[in-house]
N, C-alpha and C positions, 0 to 999 in steps of 0.2 A: 751545647756547642755554641761558641761565639760566632759572630758574623764573619770574621776573617777566616776562621777555620772552615766555615761553610763555603765561603767564596773559593778558598783553595781547593776544597773537595770538588766543587763544581767545575773549576778550571781543569783539574786532572781528568775528570769524566769527559769534559768537552774534547780534550786532546786525545783521549783514548777513542772517542767516537770518530774523530777525523781520521786517525791512523787506521782504525778498523775498517772504515768505509773505503778508504783509498786502497788498502791492502786487499780487501775482499774483491773489489772491482778489478784490480790489476791481475790477481790470480785467476779469476774467472775468465777475464778477457784473454789472457795469455793461454790458458788451458783450452779455451774454445778455438783460438787461433791455431794452436798446434793440432787440434783435432780436425779442423777444417782443411788445413794445408797438408795433412799427412796423406801419403799415398798408400794404397793397399799393399804394396810390396814391402813396406817397412815392417819391422818386427813388432810383436805384440807389446813389447816393453814401452815403446813410445806411446801407444794407445793407453796403456795403464798410467803412464806418467801424466798424460794430458787429462785423463779422468780424475786422477788424484788432485791435480792442480785445480780443476773446476770444483770438485767437492770441498776442497780446503777453502776456496774462495767463498763458497756458499756458507760454510761453517763460520768463517770470520765475519760474514755479514750478519749472521745470527747473533754473534757477540755484540756487533754494532747496535742491533735492535735492543738488546738487553741493557747496554750502557746508556742508550738514548732514553729508555724508560726510567732508569735510575736518575739521570740528569733532570728529566721533566718532573719527577716526583720530588726531588730535592728542591728544585726551583719553586714549585707550587707551594710546598710546605714552608719554605723560607720567606718568600716574597708575597705571593698571592694571599696566603692565609693571614699574614701579618696585616696587610692592607684591609682585608675583609673584617678582621677583628677590631680594627681601629674605627670602622664606619658602622658596623652592625653589631647587634648583641645576639647571644645564644647561637653563635656560628658553629655549624657542623659541616665539615668537608670530607668527602670520600671520593678520591680521584679515580678509583677503579670502577665504581658502580654509578648508576644513575637511576632514572625512573624505571619502575617495573612496567612491562607492557600493558597491564590492566590500568595503571595510572594514566598512561598515554592515551589509551582508548577512552578512558573516562572523561578526559578533557573534551573530547568530541569535535575537535577542530582539525585533526590530522587523519587522513585516509590511512587505514592500517594495511600493512603488507605482511609478508611471511618471513621477513628478516628485520629484526628490530635490535638496535644497539644503542645503549645509553651509558654515559660516563660523566665524570667531573661534576658530581652532585654537590650542591651547596645549599644549605638552608640557614635561616636566621630570622631575626626580627629587626625591622627598621621603623622607629617611631611608633611602636605598638602594632605594626602590621607584619604578620608572619609571612614568609615567602619560602619557596623551594625553586630550584632551577637546576638544569642539567643539559648537557649536549645530547641530542637525539638524532638518530638516523633511521629512517623507515624505508625499506626497499621491498620490492616484490620481484622474486626470481621465478621465471617461467622457463621450464625445460621442455623443448619440443624436439623429440628425436635426437639429432646430433648437436643441436644448437641450444644455447642458453641466452636468454635476454634478461637484463636486470633493469628495472624501472625504479628510479629513486622518487619516492613520494614526498619525502621531507628530509631536510638536513639542516639543522640549526640548533639554537638554544631554546628550550621550553621553560617558561616561567609559570609558576602557580602561586596565587596570592590568597 
């Protein structure tokens, strides 16, 4: 795919994201407004209409999330990967995964929690030095009775050489 076709695809995805986000928010807000201002003596039909509007708004927002991820994936593969390939050798990119929790623990610099998420993995070689890097979020979630507390221990990019 040439760069102009990629740019056109990205622009179409960007427009869909904007439309989906605005429509989802508008439907959800309007449905919530109807539900909140409705009096109990109104028919069940208005209640159902308000509920349908709210659920449709949430569904449209899910479409927004899907299109946003497609846009990000296309952008990273088109621009970020190209720049990385021009600077480094043996470049491997996997935007969905990152470091395994045992790799993060093995580094020994990050306090481990019970919720670990990693993505945007990139590895390669620069002037004979091999490297790996990925975004990492380490959190500890504590549930006590009715409340939940989340402590973020680390959020950032981890590099391994």
